[in-house]
N, C-alpha and C positions, 0 to 999 in steps of 0.2 A: 851751570849747566852739566851735565854727564857726559863723561867717558866712557864706550864700554870698553873692553878684548873679550875677542871672542876663540881665545887660542892661545896657547901659549905663549908666554913671552918672558923675553929674557932681557932686561932690562944694560946696557953697559956702558951707558950714560946720565949726565945729571941730567934730575927731570919736573919739571915745578909743576900743576897739574894747581888746573882751579877746577872749584866743584866737587861735585862725588866721582869717584873713580870704582865702576864697575867688573871683577873680573870675572871669565865664563871660562875655566878650567884651571890652569896652573901658572905661578908668576915665581921665577925665579930669579934670586940675587945676586949675582954674583959682588962677594967680595962686602965691605960693610954695609947696614942698611939704619938705613935713620927714619922716624919718623918728627917731625917739630908739628905743632900747631901753637899759634895762642888760642886760638877754643879747645872745645871739651872736643875728643877723640873716641869716639866708638867703634867697639868691634864685636857685631849678628851675624847668626846663623839660624837662622829660622827653617833647617834639617833634624828631623820628628828621629836619632839615634847616638848611639854612642858620639863619643867624639867630638857632637860634633861643634865643638873650638878645643883642639890642640897645640899649647904652646910646646914644643918640647927642642933642648939640647941635645948633639946627639955628637961631641967632640973629638971626648976624649977622657981622661980621668980627674984631668983639671980645671974641665968649666964647672960652672953656676949659670943658675937661672937665678936672679936679682927682680924681684918687686916689693920698688919703692918709692915712698911718698918724701920727698925733700923738704918743704916745707908744713905741709903740717901737722897744724897742734893740735886740730880738734877729735875725741873721743871715736871718732874712724875715718880719721886719716885713714889706711886702707882698712876695708869693708869688703870680706866672703860672706857671700850667700846667697842660700839655696831656697826656694821662695816656697814651696813645693815635698821638699826630698834634704837628702842628713848629704852630710857633710865627710869623708873620708881624709885623713889624712895617714901616709906610714913612710915609711924609710927603710928600707935592708943594708943600712950598717953595719955592721958587727960591733958595736958600742953601746958602751952605757948612758953613750952624751945624740944618741942616733934621732934625736926629736932633741929639740933644744927650745922651749919656753920663757920667756925671755922676756924684763922690766931694768933696763939699764938705769931710768936716771935715777937717784938716792933716794928721793921718795917716790919709784916708783911701783908700783903693782901690780897683781894680776888677781884678776875676778872670773870668778864659776859661776854658774849663772843655769836653774835647772828647776823644769816645771815634777807634775807626780811620776815622768818617768824617772828621778833621782841621778846618783850620778857613782859610776863604776868603775874600780882601777882595778882590771880580774891584772895580777902577776902570775907569768908562772915561775915559780921557781926561784924570785928572785927578792931580793928584800923592801920595802918599802921606806922609805929614811924622810921623815919631816925632822928640817932645822930651821933653828929658825933666830937664832943669837940671843940679845937679849931682847927677844919678842917674845910674849904669854903666845900658847898655843893651847885651839880656847873646841871644847868640842862634845856639842850640844847645848848649850851656850841659850842660845834666844828661849823667848818666853811664854813656847807650847808646849805642853802633857804629851811623852815619847821615849822610850826604851831605848834606852843603850845599850850595847852588847860589844863588850871587848874581852874575846879570846874566845876559844875553842872547847870543846870537852872531849877532844881525843887524841888519843896515846899522850906519849908522853906531853902535848902540847905545856907548855908556862909561860907564867906571866909574873913580871920583875917594874917595882915600881921605885922609887930609889929618888930621894931627895938629899943635896946638899947639905948647907947649915939651915935653909927652912923648916920649918913642919909635915905633916901630910899626915890630912884632914880628909874622915873618910864620916862623910852624914852628920858636919856641927853646925849647917844649917839652922837657923831657927824655926823648923818647922815636925811639926810631931809625929815619927814613922819608926817602919823598926833601921834597927841596924844589923845584918845575919854576916856572922862570919862562921866557912866549915860548913861540915854538914854534916848525920848522922851513917854512914852510910861504913861498912863494914872498917880499916883501921885506921878511916879517917883521923887527920893528929894535927892541933894549928898548937901551931908556938907562934908565944908575944914574950919579946926579950925586950927590958930595959936598964939603960947602965946606970947612971948616976942621977938620969928625970924621975921621977913621978910615974 
């Protein structure tokens, strides 16, 4: 059946409710509060406005809010969906690790997918660092014709391409094309140096 509560309620004892619990007004719980079920649990609001469902912790600097799937092994063990709108994640901590997205398993990875809207990383005066260990870095390697732009022509912008004992190859794939280094503007200089190699 349905248990309807139509006023503010202060719970001061253990309660087992069979069926549905409908609350109109405030439900105040003093102390630890657990919801346990062997079946699915749904929290639903039909309010058409901001904060239709609002989960808030407000106890102090050591507080945490955890959303956890303890045994799920599927690709959607934890799913956050917005069927018609967007999703915003923000953090106010003054730290280089204010937002952390990680895959802790040794074989885990992170997949970012987008359609024609693209993916934009916008950084205000901070570094953009990509580190892969022994893994390769591929940019624009998919088999579709497109432009790849690295760097810009503003001010003292510089680009450095460095290698260790490996080679540095420019335009060495077996396709006829023009390779241009430098330009004919003003005092432009091009320096190509070799050691004992060819």
